[in-house]
N, C-alpha and C positions, 0 to 999 in steps of 0.2 A: 717334367716341366723344363722346357726353355725359358731360361731368365734370362735371354737374350728380348729388350723390347724396344726393336724399332722406333723408328722417330715416325716415319707417314706409315698409314694403311689405308688400306683401299676400300671402301665399303657404300653395300645398297645405297643409290640415290635413288627416290620416288620420285619419278617425271611427274608423274600426271598419266592420266589418258590410260591405264593400265600397263604404264611402263616402265621399266626400274633398268636402271643404267649404275656403273660403278662411278666415282669419286673418290678423289686421294684425301684425306684429314689427316692434320696432326695426331698422333698420338698424345691423349693429353699426361701430364703428370698429376698425382695425388698431391694434393694437399692436405694441411690441416683435419683427422678426422676423418681423412677420405681413403677409397682405397681405390685402382687400376684391375677393374676386372680381365680377365683374359676368356671372353666368351667358347664356351664347346658347342654350347645347344640352346635357342628360341624356338618359342612354337609359335603358330599362327595364330591370327585370333581375329574374328568376323568385325570386329571396332576396327581394324584398320583399312576398312575399307575406301574409308576417303582417302584415306593418306596413297593410297593405292593407284585408285583412279582422279583423285585432284592435284597431288602430288605433296612435298615435303621439304622443306630446308630441313628438318630433323632428321636423324638416322632413327627408324620406328625401330619396335621390339621393345613388347612389355614384359615380356615371360622369360628370361634368358636363366642360364646357369652355367656357372664357369668355375675356375679358381682363379684366388687372388694371386696377381700375378708383382705387384709394389705395395706399398701402406705408406702412408702418408705419414707425418708425425701426431703424436698421442693415439694411434692407432692400438687397437690391440691382438685386433685378429693379423695371424700368421702367414708368411708369403707361402702358396702351395692348397690353402684351405680350400674347400670345397663346397659349393652355398648356389642359394640364387637369391634374384634380385626382387623385393618387394616393388609392386609398382609404381607407391604412395611414397615421396621423401616427404614423410611427416616430419612436425617441428619438436613433439616429442616434450611439447611446455604450454601447449595450449590445454584449456578444459574440456577437450574430448580427449587427446591424450594421456594427458592424468589420470584418465577413466578407462585409458584402454583401448579407447574406440580409435584406435589410426587409419583407418577408415576414414573417418569421420574430419580427419584435422582442421583446423580453423586456421593455419597461417601454411599451408602446404609449399614446401620451395621447388615441388615440381611434380608431374608427372612422368615417369621412363618411359623413352620412346614415345609419346607425344608432343612436350615442350623441354626435354632433353633427352640428349641423343642415348640411343638406346641399345637391343643387343640383336641386331641385325652384324654390327662392326665385331672387327675381329675382338678391339679390346672396349668397356666400357667403362667410365668411369661416375663411382655411387658412394652417397657417404655411407660411413661404415653401418648407423643403426638400421640401414633397410639391405644390408648382407645379412642372408640366414645359412650358416655352417650346415651342411648334411652328411658329412662324411664321405668318405672314400669307399665306402660299398654303394652306395647308389652311385648309378652313371649318369650325366649331364640330363640325356633326354628322361629317363625316369625323373630324375629332379624336378623337369617341368612342370610335372604335373600335381607338384602341391601350390603351384600359385590357380591358374585359371580354372582347371580342373576339380581340384580337391578344397582348393580354400575358395572359391566363389560360389561351389558345388554344398561343400558345409556349412558355409556361412548362410546359405537361404534356407538349408534343413533347422540349425539352429533360430533364425528368424522364424521360422512356423512353430516352433518348438511352443516360442512366448505365447501363443495362441491356442494351440493346439497340446494337452502335455500326455495326449497318446494320439497318435496319428496312427488310424486304422487302415486308412488307403489312400493314396497321391497321384496326381495326376499331372504328368510333368509335359510344357507345351514345347515340340520343339526339341527335335533328336541333335542336334547340334555340337559340336565339342560339348559346351556347357550346360543342355540338356543331357549329354549323358553322364558329365562329371556330378551333374545332381542324381539323376538316376544310380549310380556306383556310391555314391554317400550315402544317399537315403538306404541301401542295402546295408550298409558297414556303420551305420549309426543306429537304425529304426532294425534290422532285423531283415535276414535275408527271405522272411515268409511274409512279408508287408507285400500286397499287392502294388506295385506301380504302372500306371498305364502312361506309356509316352505318346504322343503325335507328333507326325509330319506327314511331306507329303512326297518324302525322295524315298524310292524303299531298300535304298541303300543302307541308308542309317535306322530308318526300320528293322531292319536285319541285323544292322549291329546291337541296337536297342533290346533287340529279343536274347541276342548273344550274351549279350551282359543282363538279363533275368529281369528285364522288362515286359509288358504287357504290352507288344505296338499297335497304335492307333491312325490306321491310313484315313488320312481326314481331307482327301482329295472329291471324295461324294458322299461324306456323309460328318455330320458334326460330332464336335468329341463326347456328347452327352447320346449318340445314336450307339456310338462308337464303343462306351462303357456299357451299355444296356447287351449290343451283341458279347460282350462277357457276363453278364448278370450281374453288374454295376450298376443302381441308378445314377448316383451319385458319390462323390469322394471329398474327406474331410478337408484336404490342400488341394490346390492346385498352385503348383510354379511355373509361370511364363519364364522361358529362359529367351522367346524367340525377336522379341521385339518387333512384332508385327501384330498395330489395330485392330486387327479383324480376329487373329486367331487369340487376343488374349480375352477379346470382346465375346467369344464363341466359347471358351472354358468358362467364363462365369456364370452360368445359367447350370454347369456340371458341379460345382462345391456346390453341399450340405449346408443345411442348415447350421451356426454357427460355425460353421466354415472359415475357412482363410485364402487368400488370393496375395500371392507373394510376386514381386513385380521385380524379376532378374534382366533382363533383354532392356536396353534404352532405348528411345524411339519409340514413337504411333502415338495413340493416347488412348484412355479406358473413358466409357463415356455411363454412367451410371446415375441411375433414379433412384436415389437415397434411401428413399420410403419404403420401394419394393426392395431393393438389392441390397441392401446395409443395414436400415434399422429394422425392419421386420423379418429377416431371418438369423439378426444378430452376425452378419459377416464380416470380416477383417479384411483389409484392403495394406497392406504392407511393401516397401521398397526394402530390398537389398543391394546393397552397393558393395563388392566386392568381396573382402574380409578383412578380420583384424589380422596381426603381426603376430599377435600372441595365441594365435590361432595353429602357424605350424609346427611346434614342435608335438604336439599330437597328431596332427598329420602327418608329420616327419615317421613316425612308429605306427603308423597304419599303413602307410606303404611300404614300411622293411615287412610287415608282414602279407599282405595282398597283393603285393606286386605283381604280380601272375594274371590277377584277376584286370587289378586297371591297368596292365601294359594294353591291352585288348584295345582302349581306346586310341593308342597311338595305333595309326592306320598306315600314316604314308612318312619318309625319311628322304631329305632333301639334303646334297652341298650346299656350301653359298654361292657356290657360282652356274647355282642349277634355281635360284631364289623364284624370276620370274616365273618359268614352269611351276616350281611350288604353288605359287599363288594362284596363277590358272587354273593348275586341277582342286585346287580347295576353292573356287566357286565356284567350281562346278555341281559341289554340293555331295558330289559318294566321295568324302572319306570322313575319317574319325578327324581327332587331332595329327597335324600336319605339325611338322619339327624339319631346322632345316640343324646338319650341325656343321661346326667347323674342327 
C-alpha cells in the first residue's frame, strides 16, 4: 500500500441527466475516532438512480471496500487493514443501537454515499465504528458482497424466519442484484433443496437466477401464480419483494399461501391490501426489511470464505473508476448482475 496520501483527489461528480464528470476535492484528514479509507472497490446499486439522473453534491457510493490509509486519535484499527464500510453511520447509544438494531438507529450521523461522501472517490472518511475488517484473503470486489448482496439478502431471510420457522418454498420478486442476493442467501441459510422461484422480465437476469440455483419465472406474459403452477407449485410460504415496483409487489400477494409472509425489501411504490381478505382471513404477515445489522457481518464473512465461488457468480461486470459513466449506462440496461467499480 502506498502510504503517501495526496492533498487532493479527483472523484466522479454526478451532474444529473445521466452524466458523470470529474471534480477535484480535498482528501479529508481523520479526526478522533475516524479512519481514512483508500477505496479499492465499490459496487453499483439501483438506489443510486436518483443521484445519476438528478445529480448530487455528495460523492455517491455505499458499497465500499478498501484499506485504512490513516487513522485518527483514539482508534484501534491499524493502518493497512482491509475491510468494508457499513452504510449507516449509527450512533451506538440510542435504544435501537443498544439492542443491536444498528439498521434502525434513531440518531444516525449520516448515510454513506447519500448525505456523506461515499466510495466512488479514491478516499472515504468514516467513523471507525462502521468499518468492518475482513482480512487480506478476501479481494475488495468480493468484500463488497458482504453489504447489499449478502447483508441485505440475508437480513430479509432472517425477517421471514421471524414469522415462518420452517420455510418450505420461497418467491423472490425481482432478479436484480438484491434479488439474486436473496436467492443466494436463501440457499446458504435454508438449504440447497429449498425451491426458490425468481420473477423478472429480463431474460439475462432470469438466466443468472437459474445459474444460481433458482427457478426463473418470466412474468412478461404470466402472473407469478401462473408461473408457480407451471412448476407444479400452487403457492409459496414466503415472498420477498426486492423490485420496489408496486405492480410486481401486488402481483406476488395472491401467490402467498395461508399463514405465509410478504417481506418488502425494495423501496418505492405502494401495496394495496383488503385487510380482511388479504391479511386477517389467511393470517398472512407483511413485513419490512431495511438493510441489515452491523452484527450480521461476522457470520456472513465466514459464509463468503466458504462459498466464494458460488457467490462470485453474482458479480458479472467490473469497470475502472475512469469508466464509471459506461458502468452506470450498462447497469441501467438491466443485463447485468452486480457491477463493481475497482480502483
